[in-house]
Each structure stands twice: as structure tokens, then as C-alpha cells.
C-alpha positions in Angstrom: 0.0 0.2 0.2 1.5 3.5 -0.9 1.9 5.7 2.0 1.9 9.7 2.3 3.1 12.1 4.7 0.8 15.5 4.9 2.1 18.1 7.4 0.3 21.8 7.9 2.0 24.5 8.7 2.6 25.1 12.5 0.0 27.2 14.3 2.4 29.9 16.3 1.4 29.1 20.3 0.6 32.9 20.9 -3.2 33.0 19.8 -6.1 31.1 19.0 -6.9 30.3 15.2 -8.7 32.9 12.5 -10.5 32.2 9.5 -7.3 33.3 7.6 -5.1 30.1 9.2 -7.9 27.5 8.0 -8.5 28.8 4.6 -4.6 28.7 3.5 -3.5 25.6 5.5 -5.6 23.6 7.2 -9.1 23.2 5.4 -6.9 22.2 2.1 -4.8 19.6 3.8 -7.8 18.0 5.6 -9.4 17.8 2.1 -6.2 16.0 0.8 -5.4 13.7 3.8 -9.2 12.4 3.4 -9.1 11.8 -0.2 -6.5 9.9 -0.1 -7.6 8.0 2.8 -10.8 6.8 0.6 -8.4 6.0 -2.1 -6.5 3.3 -0.3 -3.6 5.4 0.8 -2.3 4.8 4.0 -2.0 8.8 4.9 -0.4 10.4 8.0 -1.6 14.3 8.5 0.8 15.8 11.1 1.0 19.2 12.7 2.4 20.6 15.8 2.3 23.9 17.9 5.4 26.3 17.0 6.0 27.3 20.8 9.3 29.0 20.9 10.7 32.5 19.5 10.9 35.8 20.5 7.2 37.3 20.2 6.6 34.6 22.9 9.2 35.3 24.8 9.0 39.1 24.8 5.5 38.4 26.0 6.3 36.4 28.7 8.9 38.7 30.1 5.8 41.2 30.0 3.8 39.6 31.9 6.1 38.5 34.1 5.3 34.8 33.2 7.3 31.3 32.1 6.8 30.9 28.2 5.3 27.7 28.4 2.6 29.0 30.6 1.6 31.1 27.6 1.8 28.2 25.3 0.1 25.5 27.5 -2.9 27.8 27.0 -2.9 28.2 23.0 -1.9 25.1 22.6 -5.0 23.8 23.9 -7.1 26.2 22.1 -5.4 25.9 19.0 -6.3 22.1 19.0 -9.9 23.1 20.0 -10.2 25.0 17.1 -8.9 22.5 14.4 -11.1 19.5 16.0 -14.1 21.8 15.5 -13.3 22.2 12.3 -12.9 18.5 11.7 -9.1 18.8 10.9 -8.1 15.0 10.7 -4.8 15.6 12.0 -3.8 11.7 13.2 -0.6 14.1 15.2 -0.7 17.0 16.8 2.6 17.5 19.2 4.4 20.5 20.7 7.8 21.8 19.8 8.5 21.5 23.4 8.2 18.1 23.5 11.1 15.8 24.4 11.1 14.1 21.0 11.1 17.5 19.0 14.4 18.8 21.5 16.1 15.4 20.8 15.4 15.4 16.7 16.0 19.4 16.5 19.5 19.0 18.1 20.3 15.9 15.9 19.8 17.9 12.8 21.8 20.9 14.1 24.7 18.9 14.5 24.3 16.6 11.8 24.5 19.7 9.6 27.2 21.1 12.0 29.5 17.7 11.3 28.9 17.6 7.7 30.8 21.1 7.2 27.5 23.1 6.4 27.1 25.0 9.6 29.9 27.5 10.7 30.8 29.9 13.6 31.1 34.0 12.7 30.8 36.9 14.6 28.8 39.8 14.1 27.4 43.1 15.4 24.5 42.9 17.5 22.6 45.3 19.8 23.0 45.1 23.3 20.7 46.4 26.0 23.4 47.3 29.2 20.4 47.7 31.5 19.0 44.3 30.6 22.6 42.8 30.7 22.4 40.9 27.2 22.0 40.7 23.7 18.7 41.3 22.1 17.2 39.1 19.5 15.3 40.9 16.7 11.4 41.0 18.5 12.8 42.5 21.3 14.1 45.6 19.8 11.8 48.4 18.3 12.5 51.7 16.4 12.0 53.5 13.0 12.7 51.9 9.5 15.7 53.2 8.1 13.7 53.0 4.6 10.4 54.7 5.5 10.8 56.1 8.7 7.6 54.3 10.4 7.6 52.6 13.4 9.2 49.2 13.1 10.5 46.1 15.1 13.7 44.5 14.7 13.1 41.9 12.0 10.4 43.5 9.6 8.8 47.2 9.1 5.0 46.1 8.6 4.6 49.3 6.7 6.9 49.2 3.9 7.2 45.4 4.3 10.9 45.3 4.3 13.0 42.6 5.8 15.1 44.6 8.9 18.3 43.8 11.0 17.7 45.2 14.2 21.3 47.2 13.8 19.6 49.2 10.8 16.9 50.5 12.8 16.9 54.2 13.7 16.5 55.4 17.3 16.3 51.5 18.6 15.1 50.6 22.3 14.4 47.6 24.1 11.3 46.5 24.4 11.6 45.4 28.0 13.3 48.2 29.8 12.9 50.8 26.8 16.7 51.5 27.2 18.8 52.4 24.3 20.7 49.5 22.8 24.1 49.6 21.3 26.2 47.6 19.2 28.4 45.0 20.2 29.8 41.5 18.9 28.5 38.5 19.2 29.1 35.0 18.3 26.6 33.2 15.8 26.1 30.0 13.8 25.5 30.3 10.0 24.0 27.8 7.4 25.9 27.8 4.0 22.6 28.6 2.2 24.8 30.3 -0.6 25.9 27.3 -2.0 22.6 25.7 -2.8 21.3 28.3 -5.2 21.7 26.1 -8.4 20.6 22.7 -6.9 17.5 24.4 -5.2 16.7 26.2 -8.7 16.9 22.9 -10.7 14.4 21.4 -8.0 12.2 24.1 -8.2 12.4 24.3 -11.8 11.7 20.5 -12.8 9.4 19.9 -10.2 6.0 19.5 -12.1 4.1 19.1 -8.9 4.9 22.3 -7.4 2.0 24.8 -7.9 2.8 27.8 -10.2 2.7 30.7 -7.5 4.7 28.9 -5.5 7.5 28.1 -8.0 7.7 32.1 -8.8 7.8 33.0 -5.4 10.6 31.0 -4.8 12.8 31.6 -8.2 12.4 35.3 -6.8 14.3 34.8 -4.2 16.9 32.8 -5.6 17.4 35.2 -8.9 18.3 37.5 -6.0 21.1 35.5 -4.5 20.8 33.3 -1.3 22.6 34.5 1.3 24.0 32.5 4.2 21.2 32.1 7.0 22.0 32.5 10.9 20.9 29.3 12.6 20.6 31.0 16.3 19.7 33.5 18.8 21.0 35.1 22.3 18.2 34.0 24.3 17.0 31.3 26.9 13.5 30.4 25.7 14.2 27.7 22.8 16.2 24.8 22.1 19.6 24.9 23.4 22.4 24.8 21.1 23.6 21.5 21.3 27.5 22.2 21.1 29.8 21.8 23.8 30.7 24.7 25.9 28.0 27.1 24.2 25.8 28.9 26.8 22.6 31.4 26.5 22.2 30.5 22.6 19.2 28.7 21.2 18.5 27.5 17.9 16.5 30.0 15.7 12.8 29.1 15.3 13.2 28.3 12.0 15.9 26.2 12.2 14.0 23.6 14.4 9.9 24.5 13.5 10.4 22.0 10.3 11.0 19.4 12.2 8.2 20.1 14.0 6.6 18.0 11.3 9.1 15.2 11.3 9.1 14.6 15.1 5.4 14.6 15.9 5.0 11.8 13.1 7.8 10.2 14.8 6.2 10.8 18.4 3.2 8.9 16.6 5.0 6.7 15.1 6.7 5.3 18.1 3.2 4.7 20.0 1.8 2.4 17.3 5.7 0.6 17.0 5.6 1.9 13.0 8.4 4.0 11.3 7.5 7.5 10.2 10.2 7.4 7.5 8.4 4.6 5.2 5.9 7.5 5.3 8.5 10.5 4.1 10.5 8.6 2.0 7.0 7.5 -0.1 5.5 10.7 -0.4 5.7 14.0 1.3 3.4 17.3 0.8 3.4 20.6 2.9 0.8 22.9 3.2 1.4 26.4 4.1 0.2 30.1 4.0 2.2 32.0 1.2 3.7 34.1 3.5 6.2 31.2 4.5 6.6 29.9 0.7 10.2 30.9 0.8 11.0 29.3 4.1 9.8 25.7 2.6 11.1 25.9 -0.8 14.4 27.4 0.0 15.7 26.8 3.6 13.7 23.5 4.7 14.9 21.7 0.9 18.5 23.0 1.5 18.7 21.5 5.0 17.6 18.3 3.5 19.8 18.1 0.5 22.6 18.5 3.2 21.3 15.5 5.0 21.1 13.3 1.7 17.1 13.3 2.6 14.2 12.6 0.3 12.5 16.5 -0.6 8.6 16.8 -0.7 6.7 16.0 -3.4 5.3 19.2 -3.1 4.4 22.5 -1.4 1.4 23.8 -1.1 0.9 27.5 -0.2 -2.6 29.2 0.1 -3.1 32.6 -0.3 -4.3 35.4 2.0 -7.9 35.9 3.4 -8.9 39.4 4.0 -12.0 40.3 5.9 -15.0 42.6 4.3 -12.5 44.2 2.0 -9.7 45.0 4.1 -6.2 43.1 5.3 -7.2 41.2 8.9 -5.7 42.9 12.2 -5.6 40.7 15.2 -4.0 43.9 17.4 -7.1 46.2 15.8 -10.3 43.6 16.3 -10.6 43.3 12.5 -10.5 39.5 12.3 -13.1 36.7 12.8 -12.0 34.2 15.4 -12.7 30.0 14.7 -14.7 29.3 17.8 -16.8 32.7 17.9 -17.7 32.1 14.2 -18.3 28.1 15.4 -21.0 29.2 18.0 -22.9 30.3 15.4 -22.7 28.5 12.4 -22.0 24.7 11.0 -18.3 24.1 10.3 -19.4 22.8 6.9 -20.4 25.8 6.1 -17.2 27.3 6.9 -15.3 24.7 5.1 -17.7 24.9 1.9 -17.5 28.9 1.8 -13.6 28.7 2.4 -12.7 26.4 -0.6 -15.8 27.3 -2.9 -14.8 31.4 -2.8 -11.3 31.3 -4.6 -8.6 29.1 -6.3 -5.9 28.4 -3.2 -3.0 30.3 -5.1 -5.1 33.5 -4.8 -5.7 36.1 -2.2 -9.9 35.9 -1.4 -11.8 38.0 1.1 -14.4 36.7 3.6 -17.6 39.1 3.7 -20.9 38.1 5.8 -22.7 39.0 2.6 -21.0 37.1 0.5 -20.9 34.1 3.0 -24.8 34.1 3.8 -25.5 34.5 -0.2 -23.4 31.1 -1.3 -24.2 29.4 1.4 -28.5 30.4 1.2 -28.1 29.7 -2.5 -25.6 27.4 -3.5 -25.0 25.0 -0.6 -29.0 24.9 0.7 -31.1 26.1 -2.4 -28.5 23.8 -4.8 -27.5 20.9 -2.8 -29.8 20.8 0.2 -32.8 21.2 -2.1 -31.8 18.5 -4.7 -31.1 15.8 -1.7 -34.5 16.7 0.2 -36.5 16.4 -3.0 -34.3 12.8 -3.7 -35.2 10.9 -1.0 -38.9 12.7 -0.2 -40.0 12.1 -3.5 -38.3 8.3 -3.5 -40.2 7.8 0.0 -43.8 9.3 -1.2 -44.1 7.6 -4.8 -42.0 4.1 -4.1 -42.3 3.6 -0.7 -39.0 4.6 0.3 -37.3 2.2 -2.3 -35.1 3.1 -5.3 -37.4 2.4 -7.9 -36.1 0.1 -11.3 -35.0 2.4 -14.6 -37.9 3.1 -16.8 -37.1 3.9 -20.4 -34.1 6.2 -21.0 -34.3 9.4 -23.4 -31.3 11.3 -24.5 -31.7 13.8 -21.5 -31.6 10.6 -18.9 -28.7 9.2 -20.6 -26.9 12.9 -20.4 -27.4 13.1 -16.7 -26.4 9.4 -15.9 -23.3 10.0 -18.0 -22.3 13.1 -15.6 -23.0 11.1 -12.6 -20.4 8.5 -14.0 -17.9 11.2 -14.5 -18.3 13.0 -11.5 -16.0 11.1 -9.4 -12.8 11.0 -11.8 -13.1 14.4 -12.6 -13.3 15.7 -8.8 -10.5 13.4 -7.8 -8.4 14.6 -10.6 -9.2 18.3 -9.5 -8.0 17.2 -5.6 -5.0 15.0 -7.2 -3.4 18.4 -8.2 -4.9 20.6 -5.8 -7.1 22.3 -7.3 -9.8 22.0 -4.6 -11.8 24.6 -5.9 -12.2 23.3 -9.3 -13.3 19.8 -7.9 -16.2 21.5 -5.6 -17.5 23.5 -8.3 -18.1 20.8 -10.7 -20.1 19.0 -8.1 -21.8 21.9 -7.3 -22.3 22.8 -10.9 -23.8 18.9 -11.0 -26.0 19.5 -8.7 -27.4 22.7 -10.1 -27.8 20.4 -13.2 -29.8 17.9 -11.4 -32.3 20.4 -9.7 -33.4 21.5 -13.5 -33.6 18.0 -14.6 -35.5 16.9 -11.7 -38.0 20.3 -12.7 -37.8 19.5 -16.3 -38.8 15.6 -15.8 -41.6 16.8 -13.1 -41.9 13.1 -11.7 -44.4 14.5 -9.2 -46.7 14.9 -12.3 -45.1 11.8 -14.1 -45.9 8.9 -11.7 -49.6 9.8 -12.8 -49.2 10.3 -16.7 -45.9 8.6 -17.3 -44.1 6.2 -14.7 -41.6 5.1 -16.5 -40.3 8.5 -16.9 -40.9 9.1 -13.2 -39.1 5.8 -12.3 -35.9 6.9 -14.5 -35.9 10.1 -12.8 -36.0 8.8 -9.1 -33.5 6.1 -10.3 -30.6 8.7 -11.2 -31.4 11.1 -9.0 -30.7 8.5 -6.1 -27.7 7.9 -7.8 -25.9 10.9 -7.8 -27.0 11.4 -4.0 -24.9 8.6 -3.5 -22.2 9.3 -5.2 -22.5 12.8 -3.4 -22.2 10.9 -0.4 -18.6 10.2 -1.5 -17.1 12.9 -3.5 -18.3 15.3 -0.6 -16.7 13.8 2.2 -13.4 15.3 2.0 -15.1 19.1 1.5 -18.1 19.0 4.2 -17.7 15.5 6.3 -20.4 16.1 8.7 -23.0 16.8 6.1 -22.3 14.0 3.7 -22.2 11.6 6.9 -26.0 12.6 7.1 -26.6 12.0 3.7 -25.4 8.2 4.1 -27.1 7.9 7.2 -30.4 8.8 5.3 -29.1 5.9 2.8 -28.4 3.3 5.3 -24.7 3.6 4.4 -21.9 3.2 7.4 -20.6 6.4 8.2 -17.0 7.7 9.3 -16.3 9.5 12.8 -15.5 13.0 11.7 -15.4 15.2 14.3 -12.1 16.1 16.0 -8.8 14.2 15.6 -8.1 10.7 13.9 -7.9 8.0 16.5 -5.5 5.1 15.6 -8.3 2.3 15.5 -10.4 5.1 13.2 -7.6 5.5 10.2 -9.0 2.9 7.9 -12.0 5.3 6.3 -15.3 3.6 5.8 -16.4 5.5 2.8 -14.1 4.8 -0.3 -13.7 7.0 -3.0 -14.4 3.8 -5.5 -17.7 3.5 -4.0 -18.8 6.6 -6.0 -19.4 4.9 -9.3 -21.1 2.1 -7.7 -24.9 2.4 -8.3 -27.4 1.3 -5.7 -29.6 -1.7 -7.0 -33.2 -1.0 -7.4 -35.1 -1.6 -4.3 -32.4 -0.3 -1.9 -34.2 0.9 0.8 -33.7 5.0 2.1 -35.1 6.9 4.8 -36.8 9.9 4.9 -34.4 13.1 4.7 -34.2 15.7 7.6 -32.4 19.1 6.2 -28.6 19.2 5.8 -28.5 22.8 7.1 -30.4 25.9 8.2 -30.6 28.9 6.4 -28.5 31.8 7.8 -31.2 35.0 8.4 -30.5 38.5 7.7 -30.6 39.2 11.3 -27.5 36.8 12.2 -25.7 38.7 9.4 -26.5 41.9 10.3 -25.6 40.9 14.3 -22.1 39.6 13.3 -21.2 42.7 10.9 -22.3 45.2 13.9 -20.4 42.9 16.3 -17.3 42.8 13.8 -17.1 47.0 13.3 -17.8 47.6 16.9 -14.9 45.3 18.2 -13.1 47.4 15.9 -13.8 50.4 17.1 -13.5 49.3 20.7 -9.8 48.0 20.0 -9.1 51.5 18.3 -10.4 53.3 21.4 -8.3 51.4 23.6 -5.2 51.8 21.7 -5.4 55.8 21.0 -6.1 55.9 25.1 -2.9 54.0 25.4 -1.3 56.2 23.5 -2.8 59.7 24.6 -2.6 59.3 28.0 0.2 57.5 29.8 0.2 58.3 33.4 3.3 59.6 35.1 4.5 59.7 38.6 4.5 62.8 41.1 8.1 62.6 40.8 8.4 63.1 37.0 5.7 65.5 36.8 8.3 68.3 37.2 9.7 67.1 34.0 6.3 67.9 32.0 6.5 71.2 29.6 3.3 72.6 29.6 3.3 75.2 26.5 0.4 77.5 25.1 -0.4 77.0 21.6 -3.0 77.6 19.0 -4.2 75.7 16.3 -3.6 77.0 12.8 -5.1 73.7 10.8 -7.1 71.1 11.3 -8.0 67.6 9.5 -9.5 64.2 9.9 -6.7 61.1 9.6 -8.4 59.0 7.1 -9.2 55.7 8.6 -9.8 56.6 12.0 -13.3 57.8 13.7 -11.2 59.4 16.5 -8.0 61.2 15.5 -7.3 64.8 14.2 -4.3 66.1 12.8 -3.2 69.2 13.9 -0.6 72.1 13.1 -0.3 73.7 16.3 2.0 77.2 17.0 4.0 77.4 19.8 5.5 80.7 19.2 9.2 79.4 18.0 7.6 76.5 15.8 4.7 75.0 13.8 4.3 71.4 16.1 2.0 68.5 14.2 0.3 66.9 16.9 -2.4 64.2 16.5 -5.1 64.4 19.3 -8.4 62.2 19.9 -11.0 64.4 19.6 -12.8 64.0 16.6 -16.2 62.3 18.0 -16.2 66.2 20.2 -14.6 68.4 17.8 -15.2 69.1 13.8 -11.9 70.1 12.1 -13.1 73.7 11.9 -14.1 74.3 15.3 -10.3 74.3 16.2 -8.8 76.5 14.0 -7.6 79.2 16.7 -8.1 77.7 19.6 -5.7 78.3 22.4 -4.9 75.0 24.0 -2.4 73.6 26.4 0.3 71.4 24.7 2.8 69.0 26.7 5.7 69.8 24.5 8.6 67.6 25.5 7.1 64.2 24.9 8.9 61.7 22.4 7.6 61.7 18.8 5.0 58.8 18.5 2.9 57.6 15.3 -0.7 56.8 15.4 -2.4 55.5 12.4 0.6 56.0 10.8 0.9 60.0 11.5 3.8 61.4 13.5 2.6 63.3 16.8 4.6 65.7 18.1 3.0 66.5 21.3 -0.3 66.1 23.3 -2.8 68.2 24.4 -4.7 68.1 27.4 -8.5 67.0 27.8 -10.7 65.7 29.9 -11.6 62.4 30.0 -14.7 63.3 28.1 -12.5 64.8 25.2 -13.4 68.4 26.6 -10.2 70.4 25.3 -8.3 72.4 28.1 -8.1 76.2 26.7 -6.3 79.1 27.8 -6.2 82.9 27.3 -2.2 82.9 27.9 0.0 83.9 25.3 1.0 81.5 22.6 4.5 79.9 23.5 4.7 81.4 27.1 5.4 77.8 29.7 2.4 77.3 32.0 4.3 76.7 35.7 
């Protein structure tokens, strides 16, 4: 029996799952796994929580917690989200597991002993207050390219990858101190030498999707640089070289091993060899933001160790929300758990697949979600299933009738039913999941028209032969759908199988070892039900989504974003200071000369304020209290010695004093006069 190793990108254990994670990675991987299992392929679907890295370490220090306290919480939350969406993982582990530490260190040592890792002295930011070198995410400052606020590894505004030493005005995230450059020894991987082998693998691999190939080749064409494999910190997997202290493996030097360590742990429990799966066929499902990691870093490591390269890397596009980029920090996001509290997981799975090909970015719209579910999943698929079984019970005592005479129309319908399994299967084999689902939905649309045209409710009185054929073929399609839809909407197809009196699979949650052998086999879709086969009375597969439900979800989304925006602005605009520090505050009388709204914010105004010797730009959260023209020529009190800050991407060089209700404090003092 052929074997298949499928991995899902490791979710980062500092937050729950949102819809974008499911769309790009977990739903496509599950479709591919369920399909291959039904084809008789011994399939292993694995994942792990990614628990290391600087973001978790920074958060833990700020909250005075052990990093594992944070990852313990989110590992469980993420696992529950994936179970709730019926992602049929065989193994879901953690990168803090003992097996993972062991395999990651073995990989590093193997690369080191083979001569692919070398030591190098580099410049790095060092914080005297904290007494340590600062990894990238421990530093923030201004981007050297666009002057926006940026973290140490990337500017979110212009998108450039950064070295912390490039930042202007850097500061330590823990103590807010100013770091200085200091030398530090690190371990580098000889990535540069793999340009041509990687190019050859990418260009010659016909199984790599086009978007993945193009993205990877752009990186290679720009020239590959050797890759740092270590970080100066304690949270992570220690560098396994004698005498090396306070250094851990960079998260991308060990996260890939999470696929293999998850598989190895599972295989050990069941007395199997995970390498049997890896060496037969391995496929990675990831988001497009980490394509270059999986087509450059990871394959080069495998080449270095003389291990088999992946069969394919499938990179899913981004999911925006209501036409805008998702943002967890701004509340512009839909969390999986909250979604599933209201709607069926199959509705979500359907919409995530049908909305656009996996290799393209797409958008989640509440209105479009309602339209597609109601008009397609319910009125199209659900209606056909319900009519078929209802009329079979009403006119033929719940038994599939003998087929009667066939017209050309009947023969055409029969041909579509017989062709459907191969068309859908070929699409899934090629990772064209949407194409397969579209073919299914187009067939059900055709079937509804066929049903209407044949009018079996009339034919049972006027042309029984035609009525028999209509219901005979309709039942055959219902049976075929109960197979070919299983990878896409597994819970709903099991309901169809119950009506058909057929064995059903356990689809909720992760795969237990004893349930790995599928009940639903793909070839069953090509088998026609015999005349006289008994079917049960139908129950609705879905309930329609109401306008009120959609209105409620949209209002909740926009309200959450506004609340988050207000909190962020209040944090920026109202920092408390101690009595001892109050004497340092410089209060100056200013006069507002210009005022305008900041696009995209409901609260912020951009003001030009005359302080006597200079005009200052100040961002103020007054938009809900004052129209811009109401502020012109007002004399205001300005905190003049604040460090510059950016709000909504606009620089602010001061703060206006106002009450909690945003009533502006004004004065009759002279412009430029200091207030004692």
C-alpha cells in the first residue's frame, strides 16, 4: 500500500486560530488527506504547535510569566479550534516535546558535522540595562527606509526585512533603554551554495503549484545569503555544542523538524516507522507568507542531510475580511471559536474553498457568505438531496425504483453522474480543490434543472417509466455525492449516508488510530445502487442563515474594531506619570492653525499647532467631540516634551490636554508661554 506524509504549517502558540489560518492551510490539507485515505493510501496527517521564538519570549517577560505558561494555553485552544473544524490530524504535538528537542538538536549537529554550519562574529544590539544581546523582536525603532515604527526583523509599513542594527532610534522592548552595538558569535548555515540545486529542484518539480515556483525563484534570482541559525536567548532549544551557553536554535532552524518529530512520536506509539511515510511521498500545506522558508531553507537542509525532498509545497493565499487586511491587534478578525458558536463547520469549509482558488488571495464577506451558503449549499445541494429522498419515500415506498425507459436527457444525466468521481478526484490530486467542488456544485445545479424538467410528481400519474428513471438517477447522484463531498463537508455527507442506510465515518476531532481505515471509499462513488435499495426520510442538512444573524455579526465586528481602536488611542494618548516625574513635563500655550481628520480613524485629528518658536504637528483623539474647523485659532495647552509617536501612521509631536470626556482645555495665555 502506498503511503503519504502530509504536514500542516505549525500554528504559532501565542493566539487562537482565525479564519485565515483555516483557509490557507488546514482545510486544504484535510481535504487532501481525506481524499487519499478514501483512495486506499496509508495517509499520515501531522502538525505541532510552534512554541519557541522571540514573540512568545517577549510577551512572557512583559507579563512576568514562564513562556510555557502561555504556550500551554494556546496549544489547547488551537487544538480545540482544529478539532471543531474536523481537521483529521493523526498527530498534533508540540515543539516543546522531548522528541522534538532531540530531533532538532540531532539535525543541527548533523549539519554542523557535515560542514554546512560555521561560526561567525556579527554586530548585534546589546542592552546594558538588561545585561544581554537583544534578538530581533526585542527591539523596536524607526525603519531606515520609510521612517515608520518598526520591529527588529521587519517593517510592517513598507514590508522590508530588517536587521535590528539598521533601526533608527532603537529601544529595548523590555526596559525601554537604548541598546548599543556589540559583537556576538553565532552559527550560520551555508545557504548560498544551494542556489543552483534549489533552482533545478524548483524548476523541474511539476508538482509544485505555479505561485509557489514563482515566489521561490524570485528569492533565488535575488541571490541567497547564508542564514543565521542561532539566537542569544534562553527560551528555545539549546545549541547542542559543548561550551556554548545562552544560545538557542533560531525558530526556523527547528520548526521544520516539528513535522518529522510529530510523525516520529506518533509512529513510536504505534510501533511504526515515520520514515516509511516521508520517503514515499511528502506534501506540505502552508500559507504563502512562508513559501520561501519551505522551498529554500527547508529543502536545502534536506539536501545537506541526503534526505528525500517534498513531493510538493502548497501555499495558500491570504484571506482579507470585508475588503480589508485582517488585523488581530485592531480587532479586525473573525476567530474560529466565535464563528462556530453560530454556524456549522461545513458552511465554513464550503465557503473557504468555493470562494477562490487556493493560490489566490480572497476575501471573507458576511453578505457573500450568507448568499453562497443559502443559494448554493442549501438551495442547490440541500434542495436536491431533500427532493430526491422525499419523492422516493412518497411515490416508491422509500425504495430506489427500477429504471424505466431512457431518453437522451436521461443518458446525459447518467453520464454526468458516472464522470463526476474521476473529475473531482483528478482536481484534488492536482491541488485544485475549488475546481473539484465547483464541478460537484455545477452537477447538482444541473440535477435540479433535470428534476424540474422531468416533473416526476406529474410523471407518476402520466408517465411512470419516466418517473422511475428520474428517481432512479437522482438517487444514484445522491449516493455519489455522499462520497465525493466527504473530503469537503464531512459532517453533512455523513448525514446523507445515514439517510442512505450506509456506514458512516467518525468525522469530529482528530483521528484515533483505530479509526484511520476509512469507511467511505472513493470507488464506491462509481457504484450504482440496486433497484429496491431502501432509503430513509430526509432531514434538512442545513438551516438558512438569516439577515438578522448577518447584521448581528457585522455589527459585532465593527464594534470590536472601534473598541480596540479607542483602547489603542487611549494607551498612546494618556500615559500616566508619577508625581516625581511631573516636574519634567513642559506645558506650553499653543494655537491651532490647521486641523483635519485622519483617514481610517473615527477618533483622530491631525493638528498644526503654533508654539511661538515653531509649528508642531500633533495628533489628538478629538474627532468625536470637535469638527476640525471648530478648533482653528483655539489656544490650547500642549505637553511639548513628549517623545514623537506615530498614531495611524501619522507622526505626533506633543499632546493636547483634555478631560476624560474629550473636552479640550483652553487658555487665554500668550502663544509660546510656558505654564508653571
